[in-house]
C-alpha positions in Angstrom: -46.1 -98.2 -122.4 -45.6 -95.8 -125.2 -47.4 -93.2 -123.1 -44.8 -93.7 -120.3 -41.9 -93.0 -122.7 -43.6 -89.8 -123.8 -44.2 -88.8 -120.2 -40.5 -89.3 -119.4 -39.4 -87.3 -122.5 -41.8 -84.5 -121.6 -40.6 -84.5 -118.0 -37.0 -84.3 -119.2 -37.8 -81.5 -121.7 -39.5 -79.5 -118.9 -36.5 -80.0 -116.6 -34.1 -78.9 -119.4 -36.3 -75.8 -119.9 -36.3 -75.1 -116.2 -32.5 -75.3 -116.2 -32.2 -73.0 -119.2 -34.6 -70.5 -117.5 -32.5 -70.5 -114.3 -29.3 -70.0 -116.2 -30.9 -67.1 -118.2 -32.0 -65.5 -114.9 -28.5 -65.9 -113.4 -27.0 -64.3 -116.5 -29.5 -61.5 -116.4 -28.6 -60.7 -112.8 -24.9 -60.7 -113.6 -25.4 -58.4 -116.5 -27.6 -56.0 -114.5 -24.9 -55.9 -111.8 -22.3 -55.1 -114.5 -24.5 -52.4 -116.0 -25.0 -50.9 -112.6 -21.3 -50.9 -112.0 -20.5 -49.3 -115.3 -23.2 -46.6 -114.8 -21.7 -45.8 -111.4 -18.2 -45.5 -112.9 -19.5 -43.2 -115.7 -21.3 -41.0 -113.1 -18.4 -40.9 -110.7 -15.6 -40.4 -113.2 -17.3 -38.4 -115.9 -20.6 -37.1 -114.5 -22.5 -39.1 -117.1 -26.0 -40.0 -116.0 -27.7 -40.8 -119.3 -27.2 -41.9 -122.8 -27.7 -38.2 -123.9 -24.8 -37.2 -121.5 -22.6 -39.8 -123.0 -23.4 -38.9 -126.5 -22.8 -35.2 -125.8 -19.4 -36.0 -124.2 -18.5 -38.3 -127.2 -19.3 -35.5 -129.6 -17.3 -33.0 -127.7 -14.3 -35.4 -127.5 -14.5 -36.1 -131.2 -14.4 -32.3 -132.0 -11.4 -31.9 -129.7 -9.6 -34.8 -131.3 -10.3 -33.3 -134.8 -8.9 -30.0 -133.6 -5.8 -31.6 -132.1 -5.2 -33.6 -135.3 -5.5 -30.4 -137.4 -3.0 -28.6 -135.0 -0.6 -31.5 -135.3 -0.8 -31.6 -139.1 -0.3 -27.8 -139.2 2.8 -28.0 -137.0 4.2 -30.9 -139.1 3.7 -28.9 -142.3 5.3 -25.8 -140.6 8.3 -27.9 -139.5 8.7 -29.4 -143.0 8.6 -25.9 -144.4 11.3 -24.7 -142.0 13.5 -27.7 -142.8 13.1 -27.1 -146.6 14.1 -23.5 -146.1 17.2 -24.5 -144.1 18.3 -26.9 -146.9 18.1 -24.0 -149.5 
């Protein structure tokens, strides 16, 4: 009889494992669909087809952002200087 209990337990463990595998397969399919959608958006909107393309675009955008931040800071300093001169 002890053998019967072990058999039921093993059967339940196998069924649980089967369920976990099926859930993992389903999640994998969903994630693959999402990835495909994201890749299509990147290609359609930004002409990005690879990680290298994305990295290059990110680097370019960071450089442009730094340049814009510097321009803004320069303009703020220029405006402050003009305001200080008007006060004198």
